[in-house]
C-alpha positions in Angstrom: -4.6 9.2 -5.7 -7.0 7.3 -7.9 -8.6 4.4 -6.0 -8.3 2.0 -8.8 -4.6 2.8 -9.4 -3.8 2.4 -5.7 -5.7 -0.9 -5.6 -3.8 -2.2 -8.6 -0.5 -1.6 -6.7 -1.1 -4.5 -4.4 1.0 -7.6 -4.9 -1.1 -10.8 -5.5 0.9 -12.9 -3.1 -0.5 -14.3 0.1 2.0 -12.5 2.4 0.8 -8.9 1.8 -0.3 -7.1 5.0 -2.7 -4.3 5.7 -2.8 -2.7 9.1 -5.6 -0.2 9.8 -5.8 2.4 12.6 -8.4 0.6 14.7 -7.7 -2.3 17.1 -8.0 -5.6 15.4 -7.5 -4.2 11.9 -4.8 -6.5 10.7 -5.3 -8.3 7.4 -3.1 -10.7 5.3 -3.2 -11.9 1.7 -6.4 -11.7 -0.3 -8.3 -10.4 2.8 -5.9 -7.4 2.9 -6.5 -6.6 -0.7 -10.3 -7.1 -0.3 -10.5 -4.9 2.8 -8.5 -2.1 1.3 -10.8 -2.1 -1.7 -13.9 -2.1 0.6 -12.6 1.0 2.4 -13.2 2.9 -0.9 -10.9 5.8 0.1 -9.4 8.5 -2.1 -6.0 9.3 -0.8 -4.3 12.7 -1.1 -0.8 13.3 0.2 -0.8 16.1 2.8 2.8 17.4 3.2 6.2 15.9 2.5 6.9 12.2 1.7 9.8 10.5 3.3 11.1 7.5 1.5 14.1 5.3 0.8 15.2 2.1 -0.9 16.6 -0.8 1.1 17.7 -4.3 0.4 19.9 -3.4 -2.6 17.0 -1.5 -4.2 14.5 -4.4 -3.9 12.3 -2.6 -1.4 11.1 0.9 -1.1 9.3 2.4 1.9 7.3 5.6 1.8 5.9 7.5 4.8 3.5 10.4 4.5 0.4 12.0 6.0 -2.6 11.5 3.7 -6.1 12.8 3.7 -8.4 9.9 3.1 -11.8 10.8 1.7 -14.7 8.2 1.4 -15.9 7.6 -2.1 -19.5 8.2 -0.9 -18.4 11.7 0.3 -18.1 13.1 3.7 -15.2 14.6 5.7 -11.7 13.4 5.1 -9.6 11.8 7.9 -5.8 12.3 8.1 -3.7 9.2 8.5 0.1 8.7 8.7 0.6 6.0 6.1 3.6 3.7 5.7 3.7 1.8 2.3 6.3 -0.8 1.6 6.7 -1.9 -2.1 8.7 -4.8 -3.5 10.3 -4.6 -7.0 9.5 -7.4 -9.4 13.2 -7.9 -9.9 13.4 -9.1 -6.3 11.3 -12.2 -7.1 11.2 -14.7 -9.9 8.3 -15.9 -11.8 6.9 -19.5 -11.7 9.2 -20.5 -14.6 12.2 -19.2 -12.7 12.7 -16.2 -15.0 12.8 -12.6 -14.0 10.0 -10.3 -15.1 10.5 -8.5 -18.4 9.3 -5.1 -17.1 10.2 -3.9 -13.6 7.2 -2.8 -11.6 6.6 -2.2 -7.9 3.9 -3.9 -5.8 2.5 -2.9 -2.5 3.3 -5.6 0.2 2.5 -3.6 3.3 0.3 -0.7 4.1 -0.1 0.7 7.6 -2.6 3.4 8.5 -2.2 5.4 11.8 -4.7 8.0 12.8 -3.3 11.5 13.1 -5.1 13.5 15.7 
């Protein structure tokens, strides 16, 4: 997937979570978004994607193996990735109104090394 497009999926709230595959790689809020961007990984789905909606269609989870390739080149690493996305219709804007266009934003990303 395009790195910029994947980065743009992140919700801008302070409760987003990024969990990497190494010990201690747990980031929240702006630090999660910044860390994900700093990884500079191109992601390519490798195999089937399992997914479902929950919470009355307000959340979707997706689980897949992905090949992650560094932007600077080099070998790819395979991770099992869990993404959880929240629909805009599940939240209200500051003025109390619902968003005009429904979009989905990444609120949790978990990377587990596949060996």
